[in-house]
N, C-alpha and C positions, 0 to 999 in steps of 0.2 A: 504494500500500500504506500509506503514512503518512497519507493523508487519511482513511481509514476509522477508524484509531485515534484521530485528532484529533476527528472528529465523535462517536465513541462517548464520548470523555471529556467533551465539551461537554454531551451529553444526560445523562450520568451526573452531571455537576456541577449542572445545573439541577434534576435530580430530587432530588439530595441537599440542595440549597438549599431546595427546596420542603418536603422532609421536616423539615428543621431549623426552618423557620418555623412548621410545625404544632406543634412542641414548645414554642414560646414561650407562657408564661403571662402574659397582659397584665394589668396592675393594673386594679381597678375604679375608678370615677370618684371615689369618696370617698378612697380611698387615694392616688390620683394627685394630688388637690387638696391633701391633707395634706403629701405629699412635696414638691410644688411650693412650698407656703407655707414649709416648712422651709428649702428651698434658697434662696429669696429672702430670708428673714429672716437666715440665716447669712451670705449674701453682703453684705447691708446692714451687719450688725454688723462683719464683717471689714473692709469698706471704711472704716467709721468708725474702727476701731482703726488701720488703716494710715494714714489721714489724720492722726490724732492723733500717731502716731509720727513721721510726716513733719514735722509742725509742730514737735514738740519737738526733733527732730534739727536742723532748720533754725534754730531759736532758739539751740541750743547752738553750731552752727557760726558763726552771726552773732556770738554773744557772744565766741567765741574769736578770730575775725578782727578784731573791734573792739578786743579786748584785746591790744595788742601791747606788747612790751617795749622 
């Protein structure tokens, strides 16, 4: 009795999954290229900002360690 309910749920799950995939609106190639470029550019800029902050903090820590009372 439990097996039939389990199989019915699996079929319903895959049917629902298929229906949800049909609702997806995929971006066109131009939009996808622009968004990918934006993500890469923001990632590079953020990486540079983090590297600069790391360098400045390391410089400050080294200065404080070298400057002992």
